[in-house]
mmCIF file of the C-alpha atoms, coordinates in Angstrom:
data_MODEL
# 
_entry.id   MODEL 
# 
loop_
_atom_site.group_PDB 
_atom_site.id 
_atom_site.type_symbol 
_atom_site.label_atom_id 
_atom_site.label_alt_id 
_atom_site.label_comp_id 
_atom_site.label_asym_id 
_atom_site.label_entity_id 
_atom_site.label_seq_id 
_atom_site.pdbx_PDB_ins_code 
_atom_site.Cartn_x 
_atom_site.Cartn_y 
_atom_site.Cartn_z 
_atom_site.occupancy 
_atom_site.B_iso_or_equiv 
_atom_site.pdbx_formal_charge 
_atom_site.auth_seq_id 
_atom_site.auth_comp_id 
_atom_site.auth_asym_id 
_atom_site.auth_atom_id 
_atom_site.pdbx_PDB_model_num 
ATOM 1   C CA . MET A 1 1   ? 5.444   -303.354 17.384  1.00 0.00 ? 1   MET A CA 1 
ATOM 2   C CA . THR A 1 2   ? 7.300   -303.878 14.089  1.00 0.00 ? 2   THR A CA 1 
ATOM 3   C CA . GLU A 1 3   ? 10.385  -302.081 15.438  1.00 0.00 ? 3   GLU A CA 1 
ATOM 4   C CA . SER A 1 4   ? 11.360  -305.292 17.237  1.00 0.00 ? 4   SER A CA 1 
ATOM 5   C CA . LEU A 1 5   ? 11.892  -306.938 13.850  1.00 0.00 ? 5   LEU A CA 1 
ATOM 6   C CA . VAL A 1 6   ? 14.426  -304.373 12.682  1.00 0.00 ? 6   VAL A CA 1 
ATOM 7   C CA . VAL A 1 7   ? 18.111  -304.968 13.372  1.00 0.00 ? 7   VAL A CA 1 
ATOM 8   C CA . ALA A 1 8   ? 20.060  -301.741 12.877  1.00 0.00 ? 8   ALA A CA 1 
ATOM 9   C CA . GLY A 1 9   ? 22.844  -302.129 10.321  1.00 0.00 ? 9   GLY A CA 1 
ATOM 10  C CA . ASN A 1 10  ? 21.864  -305.672 9.374   1.00 0.00 ? 10  ASN A CA 1 
ATOM 11  C CA . ALA A 1 11  ? 19.579  -305.686 6.344   1.00 0.00 ? 11  ALA A CA 1 
ATOM 12  C CA . ALA A 1 12  ? 19.699  -309.455 5.794   1.00 0.00 ? 12  ALA A CA 1 
ATOM 13  C CA . LEU A 1 13  ? 18.665  -310.303 9.363   1.00 0.00 ? 13  LEU A CA 1 
ATOM 14  C CA . THR A 1 14  ? 15.961  -307.649 9.283   1.00 0.00 ? 14  THR A CA 1 
ATOM 15  C CA . VAL A 1 15  ? 14.471  -309.161 6.134   1.00 0.00 ? 15  VAL A CA 1 
ATOM 16  C CA . THR A 1 16  ? 14.626  -312.635 7.704   1.00 0.00 ? 16  THR A CA 1 
ATOM 17  C CA . ASN A 1 17  ? 12.827  -311.333 10.791  1.00 0.00 ? 17  ASN A CA 1 
ATOM 18  C CA . ILE A 1 18  ? 10.089  -309.660 8.748   1.00 0.00 ? 18  ILE A CA 1 
ATOM 19  C CA . LEU A 1 19  ? 9.533   -312.700 6.521   1.00 0.00 ? 19  LEU A CA 1 
ATOM 20  C CA . GLY A 1 20  ? 9.372   -314.913 9.593   1.00 0.00 ? 20  GLY A CA 1 
ATOM 21  C CA . ASN A 1 21  ? 6.856   -312.607 11.267  1.00 0.00 ? 21  ASN A CA 1 
ATOM 22  C CA . ILE A 1 22  ? 4.962   -311.210 8.298   1.00 0.00 ? 22  ILE A CA 1 
ATOM 23  C CA . GLY A 1 23  ? 1.671   -311.351 10.190  1.00 0.00 ? 23  GLY A CA 1 
ATOM 24  C CA . LEU A 1 24  ? 3.108   -309.179 12.962  1.00 0.00 ? 24  LEU A CA 1 
ATOM 25  C CA . PHE A 1 25  ? 4.426   -306.697 10.398  1.00 0.00 ? 25  PHE A CA 1 
ATOM 26  C CA . LYS A 1 26  ? 1.009   -306.454 8.731   1.00 0.00 ? 26  LYS A CA 1 
ATOM 27  C CA . ALA A 1 27  ? -0.682  -306.100 12.112  1.00 0.00 ? 27  ALA A CA 1 
ATOM 28  C CA . GLY A 1 28  ? 1.624   -303.176 12.799  1.00 0.00 ? 28  GLY A CA 1 
ATOM 29  C CA . ILE A 1 29  ? 0.464   -301.511 9.582   1.00 0.00 ? 29  ILE A CA 1 
ATOM 30  C CA . LEU A 1 30  ? -3.194  -302.055 10.501  1.00 0.00 ? 30  LEU A CA 1 
ATOM 31  C CA . GLY A 1 31  ? -2.497  -300.581 13.928  1.00 0.00 ? 31  GLY A CA 1 
ATOM 32  C CA . ASP A 1 32  ? -0.919  -297.522 12.322  1.00 0.00 ? 32  ASP A CA 1 
ATOM 33  C CA . LEU A 1 33  ? -3.946  -297.111 10.047  1.00 0.00 ? 33  LEU A CA 1 
ATOM 34  C CA . PHE A 1 34  ? -6.269  -297.216 13.050  1.00 0.00 ? 34  PHE A CA 1 
ATOM 35  C CA . VAL A 1 35  ? -4.174  -294.598 14.850  1.00 0.00 ? 35  VAL A CA 1 
ATOM 36  C CA . LEU A 1 36  ? -4.274  -292.469 11.712  1.00 0.00 ? 36  LEU A CA 1 
ATOM 37  C CA . LEU A 1 37  ? -8.085  -292.475 11.644  1.00 0.00 ? 37  LEU A CA 1 
ATOM 38  C CA . VAL A 1 38  ? -8.255  -291.662 15.352  1.00 0.00 ? 38  VAL A CA 1 
ATOM 39  C CA . GLU A 1 39  ? -5.809  -288.782 14.847  1.00 0.00 ? 39  GLU A CA 1 
ATOM 40  C CA . ILE A 1 40  ? -8.009  -287.234 12.138  1.00 0.00 ? 40  ILE A CA 1 
ATOM 41  C CA . ILE A 1 41  ? -11.150 -287.433 14.272  1.00 0.00 ? 41  ILE A CA 1 
ATOM 42  C CA . LEU A 1 42  ? -9.370  -286.162 17.392  1.00 0.00 ? 42  LEU A CA 1 
ATOM 43  C CA . THR A 1 43  ? -7.788  -283.259 15.527  1.00 0.00 ? 43  THR A CA 1 
ATOM 44  C CA . ILE A 1 44  ? -11.173 -282.059 14.259  1.00 0.00 ? 44  ILE A CA 1 
ATOM 45  C CA . LEU A 1 45  ? -12.771 -282.424 17.703  1.00 0.00 ? 45  LEU A CA 1 
ATOM 46  C CA . LEU A 1 46  ? -9.976  -280.422 19.354  1.00 0.00 ? 46  LEU A CA 1 
ATOM 47  C CA . PHE A 1 47  ? -10.339 -277.677 16.753  1.00 0.00 ? 47  PHE A CA 1 
ATOM 48  C CA . VAL A 1 48  ? -14.071 -277.387 17.426  1.00 0.00 ? 48  VAL A CA 1 
ATOM 49  C CA . LEU A 1 49  ? -13.491 -277.501 21.191  1.00 0.00 ? 49  LEU A CA 1 
ATOM 50  C CA . PHE A 1 50  ? -10.884 -274.744 21.303  1.00 0.00 ? 50  PHE A CA 1 
ATOM 51  C CA . LYS A 1 51  ? -12.126 -272.513 18.491  1.00 0.00 ? 51  LYS A CA 1 
ATOM 52  C CA . PRO A 1 52  ? -14.118 -270.334 20.947  1.00 0.00 ? 52  PRO A CA 1 
ATOM 53  C CA . VAL A 1 53  ? -10.941 -269.815 23.008  1.00 0.00 ? 53  VAL A CA 1 
ATOM 54  C CA . ASN A 1 54  ? -8.829  -268.543 20.108  1.00 0.00 ? 54  ASN A CA 1 
ATOM 55  C CA . SER A 1 55  ? -9.880  -269.366 16.566  1.00 0.00 ? 55  SER A CA 1 
ATOM 56  C CA . MET A 1 56  ? -6.498  -268.548 14.988  1.00 0.00 ? 56  MET A CA 1 
ATOM 57  C CA . LEU A 1 57  ? -4.400  -270.596 17.400  1.00 0.00 ? 57  LEU A CA 1 
ATOM 58  C CA . SER A 1 58  ? -6.919  -273.422 17.252  1.00 0.00 ? 58  SER A CA 1 
ATOM 59  C CA . LEU A 1 59  ? -6.458  -273.421 13.482  1.00 0.00 ? 59  LEU A CA 1 
ATOM 60  C CA . VAL A 1 60  ? -2.658  -273.489 13.894  1.00 0.00 ? 60  VAL A CA 1 
ATOM 61  C CA . ALA A 1 61  ? -2.960  -276.473 16.232  1.00 0.00 ? 61  ALA A CA 1 
ATOM 62  C CA . MET A 1 62  ? -5.230  -278.279 13.778  1.00 0.00 ? 62  MET A CA 1 
ATOM 63  C CA . ILE A 1 63  ? -3.065  -277.623 10.721  1.00 0.00 ? 63  ILE A CA 1 
ATOM 64  C CA . SER A 1 64  ? 0.161   -278.699 12.440  1.00 0.00 ? 64  SER A CA 1 
ATOM 65  C CA . ARG A 1 65  ? -1.454  -281.943 13.561  1.00 0.00 ? 65  ARG A CA 1 
ATOM 66  C CA . MET A 1 66  ? -3.030  -282.574 10.152  1.00 0.00 ? 66  MET A CA 1 
ATOM 67  C CA . VAL A 1 67  ? 0.374   -282.140 8.504   1.00 0.00 ? 67  VAL A CA 1 
ATOM 68  C CA . MET A 1 68  ? 1.695   -284.599 11.083  1.00 0.00 ? 68  MET A CA 1 
ATOM 69  C CA . VAL A 1 69  ? -1.023  -287.023 10.003  1.00 0.00 ? 69  VAL A CA 1 
ATOM 70  C CA . THR A 1 70  ? 0.126   -286.592 6.400   1.00 0.00 ? 70  THR A CA 1 
ATOM 71  C CA . VAL A 1 71  ? 3.669   -287.580 7.394   1.00 0.00 ? 71  VAL A CA 1 
ATOM 72  C CA . MET A 1 72  ? 2.280   -290.565 9.300   1.00 0.00 ? 72  MET A CA 1 
ATOM 73  C CA . SER A 1 73  ? 0.413   -291.593 6.137   1.00 0.00 ? 73  SER A CA 1 
ATOM 74  C CA . ALA A 1 74  ? 3.675   -291.506 4.171   1.00 0.00 ? 74  ALA A CA 1 
ATOM 75  C CA . ASN A 1 75  ? 5.238   -293.675 6.868   1.00 0.00 ? 75  ASN A CA 1 
ATOM 76  C CA . ILE A 1 76  ? 2.547   -296.288 6.330   1.00 0.00 ? 76  ILE A CA 1 
ATOM 77  C CA . LEU A 1 77  ? 3.298   -296.234 2.596   1.00 0.00 ? 77  LEU A CA 1 
ATOM 78  C CA . PHE A 1 78  ? 6.975   -296.885 3.374   1.00 0.00 ? 78  PHE A CA 1 
ATOM 79  C CA . ASN A 1 79  ? 5.944   -300.047 5.232   1.00 0.00 ? 79  ASN A CA 1 
ATOM 80  C CA . PHE A 1 80  ? 3.759   -301.097 2.310   1.00 0.00 ? 80  PHE A CA 1 
ATOM 81  C CA . ALA A 1 81  ? 6.807   -300.606 0.095   1.00 0.00 ? 81  ALA A CA 1 
ATOM 82  C CA . VAL A 1 82  ? 8.659   -303.085 2.327   1.00 0.00 ? 82  VAL A CA 1 
ATOM 83  C CA . LEU A 1 83  ? 5.837   -305.602 1.908   1.00 0.00 ? 83  LEU A CA 1 
ATOM 84  C CA . GLU A 1 84  ? 5.910   -305.138 -1.853  1.00 0.00 ? 84  GLU A CA 1 
ATOM 85  C CA . LEU A 1 85  ? 9.660   -305.655 -2.004  1.00 0.00 ? 85  LEU A CA 1 
ATOM 86  C CA . LEU A 1 86  ? 9.297   -308.911 -0.070  1.00 0.00 ? 86  LEU A CA 1 
ATOM 87  C CA . SER A 1 87  ? 6.234   -310.091 -2.003  1.00 0.00 ? 87  SER A CA 1 
ATOM 88  C CA . GLY A 1 88  ? 8.244   -312.100 -4.525  1.00 0.00 ? 88  GLY A CA 1 
ATOM 89  C CA . ALA A 1 89  ? 6.532   -310.347 -7.450  1.00 0.00 ? 89  ALA A CA 1 
ATOM 90  C CA . SER A 1 90  ? 7.923   -311.343 -10.834 1.00 0.00 ? 90  SER A CA 1 
ATOM 91  C CA . TYR A 1 91  ? 8.898   -307.797 -11.788 1.00 0.00 ? 91  TYR A CA 1 
ATOM 92  C CA . LEU A 1 92  ? 11.351  -307.790 -8.864  1.00 0.00 ? 92  LEU A CA 1 
ATOM 93  C CA . SER A 1 93  ? 13.339  -310.695 -10.266 1.00 0.00 ? 93  SER A CA 1 
ATOM 94  C CA . GLU A 1 94  ? 15.864  -308.254 -11.748 1.00 0.00 ? 94  GLU A CA 1 
ATOM 95  C CA . PHE A 1 95  ? 16.948  -307.347 -8.223  1.00 0.00 ? 95  PHE A CA 1 
ATOM 96  C CA . THR A 1 96  ? 19.351  -309.515 -6.268  1.00 0.00 ? 96  THR A CA 1 
ATOM 97  C CA . SER A 1 97  ? 18.465  -310.524 -2.708  1.00 0.00 ? 97  SER A CA 1 
ATOM 98  C CA . LEU A 1 98  ? 21.151  -308.141 -1.464  1.00 0.00 ? 98  LEU A CA 1 
ATOM 99  C CA . GLN A 1 99  ? 19.624  -305.260 -3.390  1.00 0.00 ? 99  GLN A CA 1 
ATOM 100 C CA . ILE A 1 100 ? 16.148  -306.044 -2.080  1.00 0.00 ? 100 ILE A CA 1 
ATOM 101 C CA . SER A 1 101 ? 17.457  -306.226 1.484   1.00 0.00 ? 101 SER A CA 1 
ATOM 102 C CA . SER A 1 102 ? 19.158  -302.863 1.030   1.00 0.00 ? 102 SER A CA 1 
ATOM 103 C CA . LEU A 1 103 ? 15.958  -301.310 -0.332  1.00 0.00 ? 103 LEU A CA 1 
ATOM 104 C CA . VAL A 1 104 ? 13.992  -302.734 2.599   1.00 0.00 ? 104 VAL A CA 1 
ATOM 105 C CA . MET A 1 105 ? 16.375  -301.030 5.046   1.00 0.00 ? 105 MET A CA 1 
ATOM 106 C CA . PHE A 1 106 ? 16.154  -297.841 2.998   1.00 0.00 ? 106 PHE A CA 1 
ATOM 107 C CA . PHE A 1 107 ? 12.369  -297.651 3.394   1.00 0.00 ? 107 PHE A CA 1 
ATOM 108 C CA . LEU A 1 108 ? 12.543  -298.649 7.056   1.00 0.00 ? 108 LEU A CA 1 
ATOM 109 C CA . ASN A 1 109 ? 15.056  -295.864 7.660   1.00 0.00 ? 109 ASN A CA 1 
ATOM 110 C CA . LEU A 1 110 ? 12.777  -293.412 5.851   1.00 0.00 ? 110 LEU A CA 1 
ATOM 111 C CA . HIS A 1 111 ? 10.018  -294.570 8.185   1.00 0.00 ? 111 HIS A CA 1 
ATOM 112 C CA . ASN A 1 112 ? 12.211  -293.667 11.160  1.00 0.00 ? 112 ASN A CA 1 
ATOM 113 C CA . TYR A 1 113 ? 12.957  -290.217 9.769   1.00 0.00 ? 113 TYR A CA 1 
ATOM 114 C CA . GLY A 1 114 ? 9.239   -289.766 9.210   1.00 0.00 ? 114 GLY A CA 1 
ATOM 115 C CA . ILE A 1 115 ? 8.734   -290.314 12.934  1.00 0.00 ? 115 ILE A CA 1 
ATOM 116 C CA . TYR A 1 116 ? 11.299  -287.637 13.738  1.00 0.00 ? 116 TYR A CA 1 
ATOM 117 C CA . VAL A 1 117 ? 9.575   -285.204 11.379  1.00 0.00 ? 117 VAL A CA 1 
ATOM 118 C CA . TRP A 1 118 ? 6.116   -285.762 12.835  1.00 0.00 ? 118 TRP A CA 1 
ATOM 119 C CA . GLU A 1 119 ? 7.567   -285.308 16.325  1.00 0.00 ? 119 GLU A CA 1 
ATOM 120 C CA . ILE A 1 120 ? 8.583   -281.758 15.359  1.00 0.00 ? 120 ILE A CA 1 
ATOM 121 C CA . LEU A 1 121 ? 5.079   -281.101 14.031  1.00 0.00 ? 121 LEU A CA 1 
ATOM 122 C CA . PHE A 1 122 ? 3.513   -282.613 17.148  1.00 0.00 ? 122 PHE A CA 1 
ATOM 123 C CA . PHE A 1 123 ? 5.675   -280.267 19.221  1.00 0.00 ? 123 PHE A CA 1 
ATOM 124 C CA . VAL A 1 124 ? 4.005   -277.299 17.524  1.00 0.00 ? 124 VAL A CA 1 
ATOM 125 C CA . HIS A 1 125 ? 0.559   -278.813 18.111  1.00 0.00 ? 125 HIS A CA 1 
ATOM 126 C CA . CYS A 1 126 ? 1.184   -279.560 21.806  1.00 0.00 ? 126 CYS A CA 1 
ATOM 127 C CA . LEU A 1 127 ? 2.793   -276.155 22.422  1.00 0.00 ? 127 LEU A CA 1 
ATOM 128 C CA . VAL A 1 128 ? -0.222  -274.309 21.030  1.00 0.00 ? 128 VAL A CA 1 
ATOM 129 C CA . LEU A 1 129 ? -2.739  -276.719 22.550  1.00 0.00 ? 129 LEU A CA 1 
ATOM 130 C CA . GLY A 1 130 ? -1.148  -276.242 25.958  1.00 0.00 ? 130 GLY A CA 1 
ATOM 131 C CA . TYR A 1 131 ? -1.618  -272.495 25.673  1.00 0.00 ? 131 TYR A CA 1 
ATOM 132 C CA . LEU A 1 132 ? -5.247  -272.979 24.626  1.00 0.00 ? 132 LEU A CA 1 
ATOM 133 C CA . ILE A 1 133 ? -5.872  -275.258 27.601  1.00 0.00 ? 133 ILE A CA 1 
ATOM 134 C CA . TYR A 1 134 ? -4.240  -272.697 29.894  1.00 0.00 ? 134 TYR A CA 1 
ATOM 135 C CA . LYS A 1 135 ? -6.422  -269.874 28.568  1.00 0.00 ? 135 LYS A CA 1 
ATOM 136 C CA . SER A 1 136 ? -9.629  -271.927 28.632  1.00 0.00 ? 136 SER A CA 1 
ATOM 137 C CA . ASP A 1 137 ? -11.916 -273.055 31.442  1.00 0.00 ? 137 ASP A CA 1 
ATOM 138 C CA . PHE A 1 138 ? -11.928 -276.668 30.286  1.00 0.00 ? 138 PHE A CA 1 
ATOM 139 C CA . ALA A 1 139 ? -9.266  -278.005 32.642  1.00 0.00 ? 139 ALA A CA 1 
ATOM 140 C CA . PRO A 1 140 ? -6.784  -276.902 35.338  1.00 0.00 ? 140 PRO A CA 1 
ATOM 141 C CA . LYS A 1 141 ? -4.142  -274.514 34.063  1.00 0.00 ? 141 LYS A CA 1 
ATOM 142 C CA . TRP A 1 142 ? -1.298  -276.788 35.185  1.00 0.00 ? 142 TRP A CA 1 
ATOM 143 C CA . ILE A 1 143 ? -2.323  -279.279 32.487  1.00 0.00 ? 143 ILE A CA 1 
ATOM 144 C CA . GLY A 1 144 ? -1.793  -276.604 29.856  1.00 0.00 ? 144 GLY A CA 1 
ATOM 145 C CA . ILE A 1 145 ? 1.605   -275.782 31.350  1.00 0.00 ? 145 ILE A CA 1 
ATOM 146 C CA . PHE A 1 146 ? 2.609   -279.457 31.282  1.00 0.00 ? 146 PHE A CA 1 
ATOM 147 C CA . PHE A 1 147 ? 1.516   -279.628 27.626  1.00 0.00 ? 147 PHE A CA 1 
ATOM 148 C CA . SER A 1 148 ? 3.469   -276.574 26.503  1.00 0.00 ? 148 SER A CA 1 
ATOM 149 C CA . VAL A 1 149 ? 6.643   -277.187 28.513  1.00 0.00 ? 149 VAL A CA 1 
ATOM 150 C CA . GLY A 1 150 ? 6.690   -280.941 27.897  1.00 0.00 ? 150 GLY A CA 1 
ATOM 151 C CA . SER A 1 151 ? 6.136   -280.445 24.169  1.00 0.00 ? 151 SER A CA 1 
ATOM 152 C CA . LEU A 1 152 ? 9.809   -279.491 23.933  1.00 0.00 ? 152 LEU A CA 1 
ATOM 153 C CA . GLY A 1 153 ? 10.535  -283.178 24.508  1.00 0.00 ? 153 GLY A CA 1 
ATOM 154 C CA . TYR A 1 154 ? 9.084   -284.015 21.097  1.00 0.00 ? 154 TYR A CA 1 
ATOM 155 C CA . PHE A 1 155 ? 11.118  -281.222 19.522  1.00 0.00 ? 155 PHE A CA 1 
ATOM 156 C CA . PHE A 1 156 ? 14.393  -282.272 21.122  1.00 0.00 ? 156 PHE A CA 1 
ATOM 157 C CA . ASP A 1 157 ? 13.811  -285.962 20.378  1.00 0.00 ? 157 ASP A CA 1 
ATOM 158 C CA . GLY A 1 158 ? 13.069  -285.312 16.714  1.00 0.00 ? 158 GLY A CA 1 
ATOM 159 C CA . LEU A 1 159 ? 15.962  -282.891 16.333  1.00 0.00 ? 159 LEU A CA 1 
ATOM 160 C CA . ARG A 1 160 ? 18.416  -285.126 18.210  1.00 0.00 ? 160 ARG A CA 1 
ATOM 161 C CA . ASN A 1 161 ? 17.655  -288.114 15.979  1.00 0.00 ? 161 ASN A CA 1 
ATOM 162 C CA . MET A 1 162 ? 17.507  -286.220 12.691  1.00 0.00 ? 162 MET A CA 1 
ATOM 163 C CA . MET A 1 163 ? 20.800  -284.464 13.337  1.00 0.00 ? 163 MET A CA 1 
ATOM 164 C CA . SER A 1 164 ? 22.417  -287.536 14.978  1.00 0.00 ? 164 SER A CA 1 
ATOM 165 C CA . ILE A 1 165 ? 23.287  -285.519 18.072  1.00 0.00 ? 165 ILE A CA 1 
ATOM 166 C CA . SER A 1 166 ? 24.988  -287.660 20.706  1.00 0.00 ? 166 SER A CA 1 
ATOM 167 C CA . SER A 1 167 ? 24.473  -285.968 24.050  1.00 0.00 ? 167 SER A CA 1 
ATOM 168 C CA . GLU A 1 168 ? 23.631  -287.811 27.237  1.00 0.00 ? 168 GLU A CA 1 
ATOM 169 C CA . VAL A 1 169 ? 22.484  -284.589 28.890  1.00 0.00 ? 169 VAL A CA 1 
ATOM 170 C CA . LEU A 1 170 ? 20.148  -283.805 25.989  1.00 0.00 ? 170 LEU A CA 1 
ATOM 171 C CA . MET A 1 171 ? 18.777  -287.346 26.111  1.00 0.00 ? 171 MET A CA 1 
ATOM 172 C CA . ILE A 1 172 ? 18.029  -287.063 29.841  1.00 0.00 ? 172 ILE A CA 1 
ATOM 173 C CA . VAL A 1 173 ? 16.365  -283.656 29.417  1.00 0.00 ? 173 VAL A CA 1 
ATOM 174 C CA . THR A 1 174 ? 14.364  -284.987 26.471  1.00 0.00 ? 174 THR A CA 1 
ATOM 175 C CA . ASN A 1 175 ? 13.106  -288.000 28.429  1.00 0.00 ? 175 ASN A CA 1 
ATOM 176 C CA . ILE A 1 176 ? 12.085  -285.796 31.362  1.00 0.00 ? 176 ILE A CA 1 
ATOM 177 C CA . LEU A 1 177 ? 10.181  -283.443 29.058  1.00 0.00 ? 177 LEU A CA 1 
ATOM 178 C CA . LEU A 1 178 ? 8.498   -286.366 27.295  1.00 0.00 ? 178 LEU A CA 1 
ATOM 179 C CA . ALA A 1 179 ? 7.365   -287.691 30.675  1.00 0.00 ? 179 ALA A CA 1 
ATOM 180 C CA . VAL A 1 180 ? 5.945   -284.251 31.500  1.00 0.00 ? 180 VAL A CA 1 
ATOM 181 C CA . VAL A 1 181 ? 3.952   -283.985 28.268  1.00 0.00 ? 181 VAL A CA 1 
ATOM 182 C CA . VAL A 1 182 ? 2.633   -287.540 28.617  1.00 0.00 ? 182 VAL A CA 1 
ATOM 183 C CA . ILE A 1 183 ? 1.382   -286.653 32.097  1.00 0.00 ? 183 ILE A CA 1 
ATOM 184 C CA . GLY A 1 184 ? -0.302  -283.604 30.563  1.00 0.00 ? 184 GLY A CA 1 
ATOM 185 C CA . GLU A 1 185 ? -1.874  -285.641 27.765  1.00 0.00 ? 185 GLU A CA 1 
ATOM 186 C CA . LEU A 1 186 ? -3.194  -288.340 30.084  1.00 0.00 ? 186 LEU A CA 1 
ATOM 187 C CA . SER A 1 187 ? -4.416  -285.798 32.652  1.00 0.00 ? 187 SER A CA 1 
ATOM 188 C CA . PHE A 1 188 ? -6.323  -283.857 29.991  1.00 0.00 ? 188 PHE A CA 1 
ATOM 189 C CA . ALA A 1 189 ? -7.876  -287.034 28.601  1.00 0.00 ? 189 ALA A CA 1 
ATOM 190 C CA . PHE A 1 190 ? -8.991  -288.198 32.057  1.00 0.00 ? 190 PHE A CA 1 
ATOM 191 C CA . TRP A 1 191 ? -10.215 -284.715 32.945  1.00 0.00 ? 191 TRP A CA 1 
ATOM 192 C CA . LEU A 1 192 ? -12.461 -284.618 29.879  1.00 0.00 ? 192 LEU A CA 1 
ATOM 193 C CA . LEU A 1 193 ? -13.597 -288.176 30.530  1.00 0.00 ? 193 LEU A CA 1 
ATOM 194 C CA . PHE A 1 194 ? -14.524 -287.777 34.187  1.00 0.00 ? 194 PHE A CA 1 
ATOM 195 C CA . LYS A 1 195 ? -15.070 -284.036 34.651  1.00 0.00 ? 195 LYS A CA 1 
ATOM 196 C CA . GLY A 1 196 ? -16.380 -283.055 31.255  1.00 0.00 ? 196 GLY A CA 1 
ATOM 197 C CA . ILE A 1 197 ? -16.344 -279.538 29.867  1.00 0.00 ? 197 ILE A CA 1 
ATOM 198 C CA . ARG A 1 198 ? -17.592 -276.585 31.851  1.00 0.00 ? 198 ARG A CA 1 
ATOM 199 C CA . VAL A 1 199 ? -19.546 -274.287 29.564  1.00 0.00 ? 199 VAL A CA 1 
ATOM 200 C CA . LYS A 1 200 ? -20.300 -270.758 30.687  1.00 0.00 ? 200 LYS A CA 1 
ATOM 201 C CA . ASP A 1 201 ? -23.882 -269.587 30.448  1.00 0.00 ? 201 ASP A CA 1 
# 
């Protein structure tokens, strides 16, 4: 939501956009906080659900996602840093408007790199979770396959952006894989919602 306010390579215009839509920027932070809380609850529930399938791999999936949540938390702090820089606090008077604008872009860019990092961590989570789904009786095995194969989309997307790799082929492959994993994620969610979990006697 707040990404629409950022103009790549133009710190002054980005600051103008944020100041003119400060409510939207704050709403974006609140949305991220809500997602963060949901992620924590979901991660714990998935660990409990898949622990009987393979306790070690379930732990790996939980830890990788919890580390991802930690990175997401840092990302929220970067956005709070932007708000603080634009707050007009007296202790910031030593900075020129140009310096403040540059610092705002610095923290926004860190936020972007944080996204790329948590994508790599989410790749690990989805890869392992897909295997756990495949080995379990909770859902059709194809959902697990979609999870594991499609998880490479998160890996390639994070790597491509972090390393500034310009490859149209890689971008196409990444988008296809991301579509596959999203189908897996939605299918698993709907399966649990409408079919529930089959528990052996």
